[in-house]
N, C-alpha and C positions, 0 to 999 in steps of 0.2 A: 504494500500500500504506500503510495507516495506521501511524503510528509506534507502536512498542511502548511500553506504559505504563511509567513509571518506578516504582521501589519506593515513592517518596513519594506519587505519584498514586494508587497502589493502596491505600496506607495511608489516604490522605485519603478516598477513596471508601468504604473499609470503615468508617472512623470516622463518615462521614456516614450510612451505612446504619444503623450502631449507634445513632446519635443519633435518627434518624427512628423506628426501631423502639421505642426506649425512650420517646420522646415519645408515640407512638401508644398504647402500653400505659398510660401515666400518664393520658392523656386519656380512654381507655376506662374506667379505674377511676374517674375523676372523674365521668363520666356515670352510672356505676353508683351512686355515692354520692348523686348528685343525685336519683336515682330512689328512694332510700330503702333501698338494699341496704347492709347493714353489711359491711365487708371481712372476708373469711375469713382463716384463718391463713396461707395461701399468699400472699394479697395483702398482708398485714401484713409478711411476710418480704420481699416484693418492695419495699415501701416502705423497709424497713430497709436493704436493699441500695442502693436508689436514693439514699439520703442519703449514701452513700459515693462517689457518682459524682464525677468530677473536673469535670464540666460544671456551672457554677453555675446555668444556666437550668433544667436538669433537677432539680437539688437544690431550687431554689426551688419548682418545681412539686410535688415530693414533699413538701416541708415544708408547703405549703398543704393538701395532702390529709391529712397527719397531723394538722394543726390542726383541719380541718373534721370529721374523723372522731373527734377527741378520743382519739387513741391514746396514752394515758398510758404504756403500756409502752415506747414509743419515745422517751420523754423523754431518757434517757442518749444515745441515738443523735443526737437533735437537738442536744444540747449539744456532743457531740463534733464534729459537722459545723460548728456555729457557731464553735467555737474554731479549727478547721482553716482556715476561710476568712479569718482574720486574717493568715495567713502569706502574704507577698508578695501582699497584698490586691488591689492594682490589677490584677494579672495573673491571680490565681486567681479573683477575683470582680468582673469589670468591671461597672460600674453598680450594684454592691452588691446585686444581685438576691438572691443566696443569703442573705447575712447579714440582709437586711431581712425576707425570708420566715421565716427561722429564728428571728429575734427575736420575731416575731408568734406563731410556734408555741410558743416558750418561755412566752410570756404565756398563751396558750390552755391549755397543759398545766400551768399553775399552778406554774411554776418560780419559786422565791422567794429564790434566792441573789443577793445584791446584786452580787457580783463580776462576773458575766456582764453585767449591765445597766450597771454602771459602765464596763466596757470598751467596750461598744457606744455609750454616751452620749458618750464621749470620743474616738471614732474619727472621723477625717477622712480622706477618700480622694479626692485630687486626680487627675483624669483629663484627658487631652487633649481639646480641643474646637476649633472653628473659631477661637475667640478665646483668652482666658486660660483656664488650667486650671479645670475645674469640679469642685466637691466633690459626689460622688454619694452620700454617706453621711447626708444630712440626715434622710431618713425613718427611718433606723436610729436616729439619735440621739434623734429625737422619741419613737419607740416606747420606747426604753430609759429615757429620762428619766421618762416616765409610769409605766413598770413599777416603778421604784424605790420608789414610794409604798407598794406592797403588800409590800415586803420587810422581814422582821424583822431585828433586830440593828443597826438604825441609828436613832438618836434623831431626834426632830423637828428639833432644832437642827442636827444634822449633815446631815440630809436637806435642810433649807432652804439650808444652806450649799452643798451639792452642786448644788442646783437653780438657784443663782445663775449657774452656768456656762452652761447652755443659755439662760438669760434674755438673755444677750449674744451668742448664736450669730449667725453670718452668715446662717443660713437662717431665713426667717420662720416656717416650719412648726415648727421646733424651738423658737423663742421662744414661739409660741402654745401648744405642748404644755407647755412649762415653766410658763407662767402657769396652765394648767388643773391641772397637777400640784401646784403650790403651793397652790391653793385646796383641793385634796383633802387636803393635809396638815392644813389648818385651824389654828385658834388665832390669838391676837393677833399673833404674829410674822409669820405668813403674810399676814394682812390688812395689816399695815404695809408689807410688801414690795410688795404689789400697789398699795396707795395711793401709795407713793413712785413706782412705775413709771408710774402714771397721771398723777401730778403732773408728772413730768419731761417728759411729752409726746413727740411724735414726734422721731426723730433727723433732723437737718437733711439734706434732699435724699434721704431714703429713702422712695420711693413705696409701699413695702410696709407702712410703719408703721401706717397706719389699721387694717389687718386685725389686726396684732399688738395694738394698743391695744384694738381691739374685743374680742379674747380676754381682755385684762386686765380690761376693764370687766365682761364677763360673769362672769369668775372672781371678781372682787370682789363683785359683786352676789349671786352664789350663796353666797358665804361670809358676807357681812355683812347681806344682805337690805335692808330698808328704810333702814338706817343709811347705806348707800352711795348711795342714790338722788340725794341732793343733789349729791354730788361728780360723778357721771356726768352728771346733767342739766346741769351747768355747760358740758359740752362740746357741748351742742346749739346753743349760741349762734351759733357761726361759720357754721352751715349748709353745711358742706363735707363731704368724704368722712369725716373723723373724726367729725363730728356725726352722720352717717348710721350709723356703727358704734355710737355711743352710743345712738341711737334704737332700733336693733334689739336691743341688749343690754337696754335697758329693756323692750322688748316681750316678751322672753323671760321676764321675771319674772311677767307676767300678774297683776299686782296693781293695785288701784285707785290706789295712790300713784304707781306708775310710769305708769299711764294719765294721771293728772292732770298729770304733768310733760310728757308728750308734747302734750297738748291745750293746756296753757299756752304752750308754745313755738309751736304753730301759731297761736294767737290773737295772738301778739306780732307776727306778720307775717313771711312767708317768700316766697322766689321760687318759681317754678313747680316747679323740680326738687326742692328740699328739701321743698316742700309735698307732693309725691307720695311722698317718703320717709316723711314723718310720717304721712300717711294710711295707707300700707302698714303701718307699725309699729303704729298704733292698731288696725288690723284684725287684725294678727297676735296681739294680746293675747287675742283671741277672748272678751273679757269681754262680757256682755250690755250693759253701759253703753257700751262702745266701739261696738258695732254700732248701738245706739240713737242715738248721737251722729252716726255716719256717715249713717244713714238720715234723720235730721233735716235734715242738709245737703242731701240729695237732695230731700226733700220741700219745702224752701224754694226749690228750683231755684237755689241759690247758684252763684256763679261756679265754685266748687271742686267742684260736684256730680259732673261726669264723673270727676274724680280719685277721689272717694269711691266711685263705682261700680266703678272699676277696682281699687281697693284691696280691696273686698269680693270681687270676682271672683277675686282672687289666692289667697284662702284656701279655694277650692273649696267654696262655700256649699251647704248642703243645700237640699232643695226648699222648706222652710218659710221660710228666709232669702231665697231667691230670690224667693218670692212676695211677701214684705214689700217688697223693693226694687222689684219690678215694680209693685206697687200704688202706691208712692210716686211712681214715674215717671209712671204713667198719670194720676194726680191732677194732676200739674203740666201735662199736655198739651204738654210741651216736646219738639219733634222732636229737639233737641240731645241731650237725655237718652235718648230712645228709641234714637238712634244709638249712644250710649255703652253702652246696655244690650245692644244686639245685638252690639257689638264685644267687650265685656268680660264679659258675663254671659249667654251664650246659654242658652236653656231647657234644663234638665237632662233627660236621657233618661227617658222614661216607664218605669215598672216593668212588667214583663210579668206 
């Protein structure tokens, strides 16, 4: 005879069924929204109720749907839910799922009160792991730091002061978002902060620093333009991971001056790895001069020609560019380059 279920097991099973039912309904609504159907009044009310659920995963699902559907009428409900999950945060919202999704919903619904974002930007949530406790609130802090830029009632000087906090965060994503946010603030003070951070270089022993400094380089270039090229180009010299971040930051500018800095570094002599980085960065500028330069390398059947072909292949070349490279390869008669062409730039599909 099977043992009689205890009250706790009955409640657990009931709770599980309730979770499964609510999750299924939210997923069905998600599919409806993806199909282009706007939520009706009953579905809006369902989402309003879902935001009050105690389960953080379900609230995160509901918050994303509210944001995707741009349900501005539910902004007060999103804000209430956001505040609620700061209470006993590690237990009420493990992994910070709810607060993260709710903060993104606040941004999408154009909430502009700085207090909510300051609270999120300063929230740390240590949770147990196999090793030392892990902070699960990094994404939340990054979102809120960036959102502060659009909030009224805070001067540029005060905003930059506040954004210095996430610039020293333990989470690399937060530091990267802080750099981008500082660039959006703009002005001389913002540029000086970014220049100082670039000049300070990577923290000793921090393997994530190249990515962070890459964000700093990109932020500085977006703010100062050509004026910052010389500073960023200096970091190409080492030919390491940090130099690669500098190269791609320069490529994002898509200007002749940035392209010249990349080509000058390539001509100065590089190893195979960093050479492939520079070829990729040159191609990513998508400037006509950049593509002419790479095709000229192919046409000469230079030692670096396969790397040039690979770099062009990575930018998804159109039929015209593919034909130019193919012609250059055929004129060399090089089997080595024909192999590189087959590997990195297969023929584009024919139009029907």
